[in-house]
All heavy atoms as TSV, in Angstrom:
chain	resi	resn	atom	element	x	y	z
A	1	MET	N	N	0.849	-1.189	-0.006
A	1	MET	CA	C	0.000	-0.001	0.016
A	1	MET	C	C	0.885	1.248	0.008
A	1	MET	O	O	1.843	1.336	0.734
A	1	MET	CB	C	-0.910	0.018	1.223
A	1	MET	CG	C	-1.778	1.234	1.278
A	1	MET	SD	S	-2.809	1.335	2.747
A	1	MET	CE	C	-1.701	2.132	3.862
A	2	MET	N	N	0.557	2.152	-0.852
A	2	MET	CA	C	1.288	3.418	-0.917
A	2	MET	C	C	0.453	4.492	-0.219
A	2	MET	O	O	-0.762	4.435	-0.208
A	2	MET	CB	C	1.498	3.809	-2.348
A	2	MET	CG	C	2.416	5.023	-2.532
A	2	MET	SD	S	2.756	5.315	-4.277
A	2	MET	CE	C	2.014	6.909	-4.456
A	3	ALA	N	N	1.128	5.434	0.381
A	3	ALA	CA	C	0.461	6.561	1.018
A	3	ALA	C	C	1.068	7.858	0.496
A	3	ALA	O	O	2.235	7.893	0.078
A	3	ALA	CB	C	0.592	6.479	2.533
A	4	ILE	N	N	0.262	8.892	0.506
A	4	ILE	CA	C	0.683	10.191	0.001
A	4	ILE	C	C	0.599	11.177	1.146
A	4	ILE	O	O	-0.389	11.178	1.914
A	4	ILE	CB	C	-0.238	10.637	-1.153
A	4	ILE	CG1	C	-0.132	9.659	-2.310
A	4	ILE	CG2	C	0.065	12.056	-1.587
A	4	ILE	CD1	C	-1.186	9.849	-3.352
A	5	VAL	N	N	1.606	12.049	1.265
A	5	VAL	CA	C	1.591	13.107	2.275
A	5	VAL	C	C	1.243	14.405	1.521
A	5	VAL	O	O	1.900	14.792	0.573
A	5	VAL	CB	C	2.945	13.263	2.971
A	5	VAL	CG1	C	2.903	14.388	3.962
A	5	VAL	CG2	C	3.347	11.972	3.623
A	6	ALA	N	N	0.209	15.085	2.000
A	6	ALA	CA	C	-0.166	16.382	1.447
A	6	ALA	C	C	0.245	17.452	2.454
A	6	ALA	O	O	-0.038	17.310	3.654
A	6	ALA	CB	C	-1.680	16.431	1.205
A	7	THR	N	N	0.901	18.506	1.996
A	7	THR	CA	C	1.354	19.589	2.870
A	7	THR	C	C	0.867	20.915	2.310
A	7	THR	O	O	1.030	21.187	1.110
A	7	THR	CB	C	2.881	19.596	2.985
A	7	THR	OG1	O	3.339	18.308	3.451
A	7	THR	CG2	C	3.379	20.691	3.935
A	8	VAL	N	N	0.287	21.723	3.183
A	8	VAL	CA	C	-0.100	23.081	2.824
A	8	VAL	C	C	0.673	24.057	3.688
A	8	VAL	O	O	1.083	23.739	4.811
A	8	VAL	CB	C	-1.630	23.302	2.995
A	8	VAL	CG1	C	-2.424	22.518	1.985
A	8	VAL	CG2	C	-2.096	22.977	4.406
A	9	THR	N	N	0.882	25.246	3.175
A	9	THR	CA	C	1.637	26.271	3.860
A	9	THR	C	C	0.760	27.491	4.045
A	9	THR	O	O	0.103	27.948	3.101
A	9	THR	CB	C	2.905	26.640	3.068
A	9	THR	OG1	O	3.681	25.466	2.887
A	9	THR	CG2	C	3.735	27.664	3.815
A	10	GLY	N	N	0.795	28.020	5.241
A	10	GLY	CA	C	0.065	29.261	5.550
A	10	GLY	C	C	0.987	30.230	6.218
A	10	GLY	O	O	2.034	29.869	6.719
A	11	CYS	N	N	0.624	31.481	6.224
A	11	CYS	CA	C	1.423	32.540	6.832
A	11	CYS	C	C	0.799	32.952	8.141
A	11	CYS	O	O	-0.406	33.182	8.220
A	11	CYS	CB	C	1.538	33.684	5.865
A	11	CYS	SG	S	2.710	34.952	6.396
A	12	LYS	N	N	1.607	33.064	9.187
A	12	LYS	CA	C	1.094	33.479	10.501
A	12	LYS	C	C	1.896	34.668	10.994
A	12	LYS	O	O	3.126	34.681	10.909
A	12	LYS	CB	C	1.222	32.340	11.482
A	12	LYS	CG	C	0.715	32.674	12.878
A	12	LYS	CD	C	0.802	31.478	13.803
A	12	LYS	CE	C	0.297	31.874	15.183
A	12	LYS	NZ	N	0.382	30.790	16.111
A	13	GLN	N	N	1.193	35.675	11.497
A	13	GLN	CA	C	1.866	36.843	12.057
A	13	GLN	C	C	2.364	36.483	13.454
A	13	GLN	O	O	1.603	36.046	14.315
A	13	GLN	CB	C	0.938	38.039	12.116
A	13	GLN	CG	C	1.634	39.320	12.513
A	13	GLN	CD	C	0.755	40.555	12.332
A	13	GLN	OE1	O	-0.391	40.476	11.964
A	13	GLN	NE2	N	1.339	41.706	12.576
A	14	VAL	N	N	3.651	36.688	13.693
A	14	VAL	CA	C	4.265	36.351	14.995
A	14	VAL	C	C	4.800	37.584	15.713
A	14	VAL	O	O	5.281	37.456	16.840
A	14	VAL	CB	C	5.384	35.313	14.817
A	14	VAL	CG1	C	4.828	33.990	14.333
A	14	VAL	CG2	C	6.501	35.812	13.892
A	15	GLY	N	N	4.676	38.717	15.098
A	15	GLY	CA	C	5.117	39.978	15.706
A	15	GLY	C	C	4.494	41.123	14.952
A	15	GLY	O	O	3.760	40.924	13.962
A	16	GLU	N	N	4.780	42.340	15.384
A	16	GLU	CA	C	4.186	43.518	14.730
A	16	GLU	C	C	4.476	43.525	13.238
A	16	GLU	O	O	3.561	43.775	12.424
A	16	GLU	CB	C	4.699	44.801	15.366
A	16	GLU	CG	C	4.015	46.034	14.828
A	16	GLU	CD	C	4.479	47.293	15.533
A	16	GLU	OE1	O	4.860	47.218	16.718
A	16	GLU	OE2	O	4.367	48.353	14.906
A	17	ASN	N	N	5.696	43.277	12.848
A	17	ASN	CA	C	6.063	43.247	11.430
A	17	ASN	C	C	6.774	41.945	11.094
A	17	ASN	O	O	7.589	41.905	10.171
A	17	ASN	CB	C	6.969	44.415	11.098
A	17	ASN	CG	C	6.238	45.737	11.189
A	17	ASN	OD1	O	5.125	45.888	10.698
A	17	ASN	ND2	N	6.833	46.698	11.876
A	18	ALA	N	N	6.449	40.884	11.786
A	18	ALA	CA	C	7.133	39.610	11.578
A	18	ALA	C	C	6.108	38.506	11.251
A	18	ALA	O	O	5.075	38.394	11.899
A	18	ALA	CB	C	7.934	39.211	12.797
A	19	TYR	N	N	6.428	37.722	10.231
A	19	TYR	CA	C	5.571	36.618	9.809
A	19	TYR	C	C	6.411	35.374	9.625
A	19	TYR	O	O	7.609	35.470	9.423
A	19	TYR	CB	C	4.897	36.971	8.455
A	19	TYR	CG	C	3.959	38.140	8.540
A	19	TYR	CD1	C	4.439	39.457	8.428
A	19	TYR	CD2	C	2.621	37.972	8.761
A	19	TYR	CE1	C	3.599	40.536	8.524
A	19	TYR	CE2	C	1.762	39.070	8.849
A	19	TYR	CZ	C	2.249	40.335	8.732
A	19	TYR	OH	O	1.428	41.413	8.825
A	20	ARG	N	N	5.772	34.233	9.700
A	20	ARG	CA	C	6.493	32.990	9.418
A	20	ARG	C	C	5.531	32.013	8.745
A	20	ARG	O	O	4.307	32.054	8.938
A	20	ARG	CB	C	7.101	32.397	10.636
A	20	ARG	CG	C	6.150	31.742	11.581
A	20	ARG	CD	C	6.895	31.059	12.714
A	20	ARG	NE	N	5.995	30.065	13.291
A	20	ARG	CZ	C	6.297	29.334	14.322
A	20	ARG	NH1	N	7.456	29.467	14.905
A	20	ARG	NH2	N	5.447	28.447	14.776
A	21	ASP	N	N	6.099	31.121	7.951
A	21	ASP	CA	C	5.314	30.096	7.261
A	21	ASP	C	C	5.035	28.946	8.241
A	21	ASP	O	O	5.919	28.513	8.988
A	21	ASP	CB	C	6.089	29.541	6.068
A	21	ASP	CG	C	6.122	30.528	4.902
A	21	ASP	OD1	O	5.263	31.424	4.851
A	21	ASP	OD2	O	7.028	30.393	4.067
A	22	ILE	N	N	3.816	28.475	8.216
A	22	ILE	CA	C	3.397	27.330	9.003
A	22	ILE	C	C	3.034	26.227	8.041
A	22	ILE	O	O	2.182	26.405	7.168
A	22	ILE	CB	C	2.182	27.679	9.903
A	22	ILE	CG1	C	2.462	28.868	10.794
A	22	ILE	CG2	C	1.728	26.463	10.695
A	22	ILE	CD1	C	3.535	28.655	11.817
A	23	HIS	N	N	3.667	25.056	8.177
A	23	HIS	CA	C	3.419	23.917	7.295
A	23	HIS	C	C	2.567	22.874	8.048
A	23	HIS	O	O	2.917	22.539	9.184
A	23	HIS	CB	C	4.730	23.285	6.852
A	23	HIS	CG	C	5.670	24.267	6.245
A	23	HIS	ND1	N	5.536	24.755	4.965
A	23	HIS	CD2	C	6.765	24.862	6.761
A	23	HIS	CE1	C	6.514	25.596	4.702
A	23	HIS	NE2	N	7.272	25.700	5.784
A	24	THR	N	N	1.498	22.424	7.412
A	24	THR	CA	C	0.646	21.400	8.003
A	24	THR	C	C	0.504	20.228	7.017
A	24	THR	O	O	0.260	20.489	5.855
A	24	THR	CB	C	-0.744	21.984	8.322
A	24	THR	OG1	O	-0.602	23.147	9.119
A	24	THR	CG2	C	-1.637	20.986	9.015
A	25	SER	N	N	0.709	19.015	7.535
A	25	SER	CA	C	0.693	17.852	6.641
A	25	SER	C	C	-0.309	16.816	7.153
A	25	SER	O	O	-0.648	16.763	8.324
A	25	SER	CB	C	2.074	17.181	6.591
A	25	SER	OG	O	3.014	18.084	6.090
A	26	ARG	N	N	-0.741	15.963	6.192
A	26	ARG	CA	C	-1.639	14.846	6.527
A	26	ARG	C	C	-1.299	13.698	5.565
A	26	ARG	O	O	-1.046	13.930	4.394
A	26	ARG	CB	C	-3.092	15.256	6.381
A	26	ARG	CG	C	-4.023	14.101	6.715
A	26	ARG	CD	C	-5.454	14.548	6.775
A	26	ARG	NE	N	-6.304	13.408	7.046
A	26	ARG	CZ	C	-7.612	13.473	7.072
A	26	ARG	NH1	N	-8.219	14.618	6.867
A	26	ARG	NH2	N	-8.327	12.410	7.307
A	27	VAL	N	N	-1.348	12.503	6.089
A	27	VAL	CA	C	-1.095	11.296	5.289
A	27	VAL	C	C	-2.432	10.771	4.760
A	27	VAL	O	O	-3.385	10.613	5.521
A	27	VAL	CB	C	-0.382	10.214	6.138
A	27	VAL	CG1	C	-0.189	8.959	5.311
A	27	VAL	CG2	C	0.951	10.729	6.672
A	28	PHE	N	N	-2.454	10.508	3.457
A	28	PHE	CA	C	-3.642	9.963	2.790
A	28	PHE	C	C	-3.296	8.616	2.159
A	28	PHE	O	O	-2.199	8.467	1.585
A	28	PHE	CB	C	-4.140	10.909	1.663
A	28	PHE	CG	C	-4.721	12.194	2.149
A	28	PHE	CD1	C	-3.897	13.292	2.382
A	28	PHE	CD2	C	-6.070	12.316	2.404
A	28	PHE	CE1	C	-4.439	14.504	2.841
A	28	PHE	CE2	C	-6.604	13.501	2.854
A	28	PHE	CZ	C	-5.796	14.585	3.059
A	29	GLU	N	N	-4.186	7.656	2.228
A	29	GLU	CA	C	-4.012	6.405	1.536
A	29	GLU	C	C	-4.168	6.650	0.044
A	29	GLU	O	O	-4.857	7.587	-0.371
A	29	GLU	CB	C	-5.052	5.374	2.000
A	29	GLU	CG	C	-4.856	4.979	3.457
A	29	GLU	CD	C	-5.889	3.932	3.895
A	29	GLU	OE1	O	-6.679	3.465	3.074
A	29	GLU	OE2	O	-5.876	3.618	5.090
A	30	ASP	N	N	-3.540	5.817	-0.748
A	30	ASP	CA	C	-3.583	6.025	-2.219
A	30	ASP	C	C	-4.968	5.806	-2.832
A	30	ASP	O	O	-5.217	6.129	-3.980
A	30	ASP	CB	C	-2.556	5.155	-2.932
A	30	ASP	CG	C	-2.787	3.670	-2.737
A	30	ASP	OD1	O	-3.626	3.291	-1.912
A	30	ASP	OD2	O	-2.106	2.881	-3.440
A	31	THR	N	N	-5.909	5.333	-2.011
A	31	THR	CA	C	-7.266	5.150	-2.502
A	31	THR	C	C	-8.105	6.452	-2.388
A	31	THR	O	O	-9.214	6.522	-2.934
A	31	THR	CB	C	-8.011	4.052	-1.696
A	31	THR	OG1	O	-7.958	4.411	-0.314
A	31	THR	CG2	C	-7.308	2.717	-1.905
A	32	ARG	N	N	-7.566	7.439	-1.710
A	32	ARG	CA	C	-8.289	8.724	-1.548
A	32	ARG	C	C	-8.167	9.535	-2.833
A	32	ARG	O	O	-7.178	9.466	-3.581
A	32	ARG	CB	C	-7.722	9.512	-0.380
A	32	ARG	CG	C	-7.813	8.855	0.955
A	32	ARG	CD	C	-9.273	8.668	1.434
A	32	ARG	NE	N	-9.916	9.904	1.733
A	32	ARG	CZ	C	-9.906	10.517	2.928
A	32	ARG	NH1	N	-9.283	9.953	3.964
A	32	ARG	NH2	N	-10.527	11.644	3.122
A	33	SER	N	N	-9.152	10.341	-3.099
A	33	SER	CA	C	-9.207	11.139	-4.366
A	33	SER	C	C	-8.504	12.483	-4.147
A	33	SER	O	O	-8.294	12.965	-3.024
A	33	SER	CB	C	-10.635	11.344	-4.786
A	33	SER	OG	O	-11.294	12.222	-3.887
A	34	ILE	N	N	-8.177	13.095	-5.268
A	34	ILE	CA	C	-7.630	14.456	-5.245
A	34	ILE	C	C	-8.657	15.403	-4.614
A	34	ILE	O	O	-8.296	16.317	-3.855
A	34	ILE	CB	C	-7.241	14.913	-6.662
A	34	ILE	CG1	C	-6.063	14.075	-7.182
A	34	ILE	CG2	C	-6.891	16.402	-6.693
A	34	ILE	CD1	C	-4.774	14.227	-6.407
A	35	SER	N	N	-9.930	15.158	-4.874
A	35	SER	CA	C	-10.979	16.020	-4.255
A	35	SER	C	C	-10.940	15.925	-2.739
A	35	SER	O	O	-11.157	16.939	-2.052
A	35	SER	CB	C	-12.349	15.584	-4.765
A	35	SER	OG	O	-12.489	15.846	-6.132
A	36	ASP	N	N	-10.664	14.731	-2.203
A	36	ASP	CA	C	-10.551	14.572	-0.751
A	36	ASP	C	C	-9.382	15.407	-0.207
A	36	ASP	O	O	-9.502	16.049	0.854
A	36	ASP	CB	C	-10.330	13.087	-0.351
A	36	ASP	CG	C	-11.514	12.231	-0.607
A	36	ASP	OD1	O	-12.640	12.757	-0.672
A	36	ASP	OD2	O	-11.342	11.007	-0.711
A	37	ILE	N	N	-8.274	15.374	-0.914
A	37	ILE	CA	C	-7.080	16.124	-0.489
A	37	ILE	C	C	-7.350	17.614	-0.551
A	37	ILE	O	O	-7.013	18.366	0.365
A	37	ILE	CB	C	-5.866	15.727	-1.304
A	37	ILE	CG1	C	-5.529	14.245	-1.073
A	37	ILE	CG2	C	-4.692	16.642	-1.029
A	37	ILE	CD1	C	-4.490	13.684	-1.998
A	38	ILE	N	N	-7.975	18.094	-1.629
A	38	ILE	CA	C	-8.299	19.487	-1.756
A	38	ILE	C	C	-9.308	19.925	-0.672
A	38	ILE	O	O	-9.137	21.004	-0.081
A	38	ILE	CB	C	-8.851	19.825	-3.183
A	38	ILE	CG1	C	-7.707	19.637	-4.201
A	38	ILE	CG2	C	-9.417	21.227	-3.249
A	38	ILE	CD1	C	-8.150	19.746	-5.642
A	39	SER	N	N	-10.267	19.102	-0.372
A	39	SER	CA	C	-11.235	19.414	0.695
A	39	SER	C	C	-10.518	19.585	2.032
A	39	SER	O	O	-10.828	20.507	2.798
A	39	SER	CB	C	-12.310	18.343	0.801
A	39	SER	OG	O	-13.112	18.328	-0.341
A	40	TRP	N	N	-9.586	18.677	2.341
A	40	TRP	CA	C	-8.807	18.783	3.574
A	40	TRP	C	C	-8.013	20.094	3.586
A	40	TRP	O	O	-7.978	20.797	4.578
A	40	TRP	CB	C	-7.855	17.587	3.704
A	40	TRP	CG	C	-6.804	17.834	4.732
A	40	TRP	CD1	C	-6.928	17.710	6.096
A	40	TRP	CD2	C	-5.474	18.301	4.507
A	40	TRP	NE1	N	-5.736	18.053	6.722
A	40	TRP	CE2	C	-4.833	18.419	5.756
A	40	TRP	CE3	C	-4.750	18.622	3.370
A	40	TRP	CZ2	C	-3.511	18.860	5.892
A	40	TRP	CZ3	C	-3.429	19.049	3.491
A	40	TRP	CH2	C	-2.830	19.160	4.740
A	41	ALA	N	N	-7.362	20.411	2.471
A	41	ALA	CA	C	-6.550	21.623	2.378
A	41	ALA	C	C	-7.426	22.889	2.591
A	41	ALA	O	O	-7.009	23.825	3.270
A	41	ALA	CB	C	-5.839	21.712	1.037
A	42	LYS	N	N	-8.607	22.897	1.997
A	42	LYS	CA	C	-9.514	24.040	2.192
A	42	LYS	C	C	-9.901	24.206	3.654
A	42	LYS	O	O	-9.902	25.304	4.190
A	42	LYS	CB	C	-10.781	23.848	1.323
A	42	LYS	CG	C	-10.536	24.071	-0.148
A	42	LYS	CD	C	-11.819	23.845	-0.938
A	42	LYS	CE	C	-11.554	24.100	-2.414
A	42	LYS	NZ	N	-12.800	23.885	-3.211
A	43	ALA	N	N	-10.231	23.077	4.290
A	43	ALA	CA	C	-10.639	23.144	5.678
A	43	ALA	C	C	-9.477	23.522	6.590
A	43	ALA	O	O	-9.649	24.260	7.561
A	43	ALA	CB	C	-11.201	21.770	6.115
A	44	THR	N	N	-8.285	23.056	6.284
A	44	THR	CA	C	-7.098	23.333	7.089
A	44	THR	C	C	-6.655	24.793	7.014
A	44	THR	O	O	-6.301	25.393	8.002
A	44	THR	CB	C	-5.950	22.402	6.683
A	44	THR	OG1	O	-6.366	21.066	6.882
A	44	THR	CG2	C	-4.704	22.669	7.489
A	45	THR	N	N	-6.700	25.343	5.793
A	45	THR	CA	C	-6.213	26.697	5.569
A	45	THR	C	C	-7.318	27.752	5.692
A	45	THR	O	O	-7.001	28.927	5.854
A	45	THR	CB	C	-5.592	26.843	4.173
A	45	THR	OG1	O	-6.589	26.591	3.187
A	45	THR	CG2	C	-4.423	25.897	3.984
A	46	GLY	N	N	-8.566	27.340	5.603
A	46	GLY	CA	C	-9.645	28.294	5.583
A	46	GLY	C	C	-9.765	29.033	4.260
A	46	GLY	O	O	-10.459	30.012	4.139
A	47	ASN	N	N	-9.061	28.520	3.257
A	47	ASN	CA	C	-9.057	29.139	1.907
A	47	ASN	C	C	-9.878	28.284	0.961
A	47	ASN	O	O	-9.477	27.213	0.556
A	47	ASN	CB	C	-7.602	29.258	1.407
A	47	ASN	CG	C	-7.491	29.837	0.024
A	47	ASN	OD1	O	-8.497	30.188	-0.588
A	47	ASN	ND2	N	-6.281	29.923	-0.466
A	48	ASP	N	N	-11.073	28.786	0.599
A	48	ASP	CA	C	-11.959	28.023	-0.294
A	48	ASP	C	C	-11.479	28.024	-1.747
A	48	ASP	O	O	-12.024	27.324	-2.587
A	48	ASP	CB	C	-13.358	28.574	-0.219
A	48	ASP	CG	C	-14.049	28.211	1.106
A	48	ASP	OD1	O	-13.639	27.219	1.723
A	48	ASP	OD2	O	-15.010	28.937	1.479
A	49	ASN	N	N	-10.501	28.860	-2.047
A	49	ASN	CA	C	-9.996	28.944	-3.419
A	49	ASN	C	C	-8.692	28.185	-3.649
A	49	ASN	O	O	-8.077	28.354	-4.707
A	49	ASN	CB	C	-9.790	30.437	-3.792
A	49	ASN	CG	C	-11.087	31.211	-3.760
A	49	ASN	OD1	O	-12.089	30.724	-4.250
A	49	ASN	ND2	N	-11.086	32.363	-3.191
A	50	ILE	N	N	-8.270	27.366	-2.692
A	50	ILE	CA	C	-7.012	26.629	-2.841
A	50	ILE	C	C	-7.155	25.597	-3.983
A	50	ILE	O	O	-8.204	25.031	-4.182
A	50	ILE	CB	C	-6.603	25.961	-1.508
A	50	ILE	CG1	C	-5.121	25.642	-1.531
A	50	ILE	CG2	C	-7.440	24.762	-1.225
A	50	ILE	CD1	C	-4.572	25.353	-0.155
A	51	SER	N	N	-6.036	25.416	-4.703
A	51	SER	CA	C	-6.039	24.446	-5.782
A	51	SER	C	C	-4.961	23.393	-5.524
A	51	SER	O	O	-4.097	23.567	-4.654
A	51	SER	CB	C	-5.797	25.121	-7.140
A	51	SER	OG	O	-4.435	25.497	-7.243
A	52	ILE	N	N	-4.972	22.340	-6.308
A	52	ILE	CA	C	-3.969	21.279	-6.149
A	52	ILE	C	C	-2.548	21.828	-6.376
A	52	ILE	O	O	-1.587	21.283	-5.835
A	52	ILE	CB	C	-4.265	20.089	-7.091
A	52	ILE	CG1	C	-3.456	18.857	-6.713
A	52	ILE	CG2	C	-4.063	20.471	-8.540
A	52	ILE	CD1	C	-3.789	18.268	-5.370
A	53	CYS	N	N	-2.417	22.892	-7.126
A	53	CYS	CA	C	-1.087	23.510	-7.373
A	53	CYS	C	C	-0.494	24.107	-6.110
A	53	CYS	O	O	0.745	24.312	-6.052
A	53	CYS	CB	C	-1.209	24.582	-8.448
A	53	CYS	SG	S	-1.731	23.950	-10.014
A	54	GLU	N	N	-1.275	24.338	-5.089
A	54	GLU	CA	C	-0.785	24.939	-3.857
A	54	GLU	C	C	-0.561	23.889	-2.764
A	54	GLU	O	O	-0.243	24.247	-1.615
A	54	GLU	CB	C	-1.785	25.966	-3.354
A	54	GLU	CG	C	-1.994	27.106	-4.348
A	54	GLU	CD	C	-3.173	27.991	-3.953
A	54	GLU	OE1	O	-2.949	28.891	-3.125
A	54	GLU	OE2	O	-4.291	27.741	-4.462
A	55	ILE	N	N	-0.669	22.637	-3.113
A	55	ILE	CA	C	-0.482	21.540	-2.170
A	55	ILE	C	C	0.738	20.735	-2.580
A	55	ILE	O	O	0.843	20.290	-3.718
A	55	ILE	CB	C	-1.738	20.589	-2.147
A	55	ILE	CG1	C	-2.983	21.412	-1.820
A	55	ILE	CG2	C	-1.544	19.465	-1.138
A	55	ILE	CD1	C	-4.276	20.646	-2.055
A	56	LEU	N	N	1.659	20.570	-1.653
A	56	LEU	CA	C	2.852	19.772	-1.909
A	56	LEU	C	C	2.533	18.309	-1.636
A	56	LEU	O	O	2.063	17.973	-0.532
A	56	LEU	CB	C	4.004	20.242	-1.009
A	56	LEU	CG	C	5.298	19.436	-1.102
A	56	LEU	CD1	C	5.916	19.575	-2.495
A	56	LEU	CD2	C	6.266	19.879	-0.044
A	57	LEU	N	N	2.718	17.461	-2.653
A	57	LEU	CA	C	2.450	16.038	-2.494
A	57	LEU	C	C	3.760	15.259	-2.461
A	57	LEU	O	O	4.643	15.502	-3.286
A	57	LEU	CB	C	1.578	15.534	-3.653
A	57	LEU	CG	C	0.203	16.201	-3.800
A	57	LEU	CD1	C	-0.482	15.697	-5.037
A	57	LEU	CD2	C	-0.659	15.958	-2.572
A	58	SER	N	N	3.887	14.353	-1.501
A	58	SER	CA	C	5.079	13.523	-1.343
A	58	SER	C	C	4.680	12.100	-1.050
A	58	SER	O	O	3.576	11.817	-0.567
A	58	SER	CB	C	5.886	14.009	-0.153
A	58	SER	OG	O	6.129	15.398	-0.222
A	59	GLU	N	N	5.614	11.155	-1.337
A	59	GLU	CA	C	5.376	9.768	-1.001
A	59	GLU	C	C	5.681	9.550	0.497
A	59	GLU	O	O	6.698	10.041	0.987
A	59	GLU	CB	C	6.255	8.862	-1.841
A	59	GLU	CG	C	6.067	7.397	-1.525
A	59	GLU	CD	C	6.952	6.499	-2.351
A	59	GLU	OE1	O	7.765	6.999	-3.157
A	59	GLU	OE2	O	6.895	5.289	-2.150
A	60	TYR	N	N	4.792	8.860	1.175
A	60	TYR	CA	C	5.040	8.547	2.585
A	60	TYR	C	C	5.811	7.234	2.658
A	60	TYR	O	O	5.360	6.217	2.122
A	60	TYR	CB	C	3.681	8.392	3.317
A	60	TYR	CG	C	3.812	8.022	4.766
A	60	TYR	CD1	C	4.255	8.959	5.693
A	60	TYR	CD2	C	3.477	6.762	5.214
A	60	TYR	CE1	C	4.401	8.651	7.038
A	60	TYR	CE2	C	3.592	6.433	6.572
A	60	TYR	CZ	C	4.031	7.377	7.461
A	60	TYR	OH	O	4.169	7.061	8.789
A	61	THR	N	N	6.979	7.274	3.241
A	61	THR	CA	C	7.860	6.111	3.280
A	61	THR	C	C	7.820	5.408	4.637
A	61	THR	O	O	8.526	4.428	4.827
A	61	THR	CB	C	9.290	6.488	2.900
A	61	THR	OG1	O	9.749	7.485	3.806
A	61	THR	CG2	C	9.380	6.998	1.490
A	62	GLY	N	N	7.079	5.883	5.580
A	62	GLY	CA	C	6.957	5.247	6.869
A	62	GLY	C	C	7.412	6.150	8.019
A	62	GLY	O	O	7.998	7.178	7.788
A	63	SER	N	N	7.117	5.707	9.216
A	63	SER	CA	C	7.523	6.495	10.392
A	63	SER	C	C	8.826	5.961	10.949
A	63	SER	O	O	9.181	4.787	10.714
A	63	SER	CB	C	6.427	6.430	11.466
A	63	SER	OG	O	6.182	5.087	11.806
A	64	SER	N	N	9.526	6.793	11.643
A	64	SER	CA	C	10.797	6.385	12.231
A	64	SER	C	C	10.566	5.647	13.536
A	64	SER	O	O	9.543	5.843	14.188
A	64	SER	CB	C	11.709	7.580	12.442
A	64	SER	OG	O	11.105	8.481	13.347
A	65	ILE	N	N	11.526	4.890	13.918
A	65	ILE	CA	C	11.400	4.103	15.160
A	65	ILE	C	C	11.892	4.906	16.334
A	65	ILE	O	O	12.777	5.665	16.311
A	65	ILE	CB	C	12.184	2.797	15.033
A	65	ILE	CG1	C	11.570	1.954	13.900
A	65	ILE	CG2	C	12.166	2.029	16.321
A	65	ILE	CD1	C	12.293	0.648	13.615
């Protein structure tokens, strides 16, 4: 079974004039659809206009011991 990691990036204000990127990831089984991944990304970022182009997809190779 293969799994896919989807990562979205958002910007968070951490000071008066300071911002930093926040990365959030989730592991999806290969049976999940692109629509499922996009729905997760929309809910996670609060951005209803997010597209697959704004989601970083990676192969999940397992967890470390």
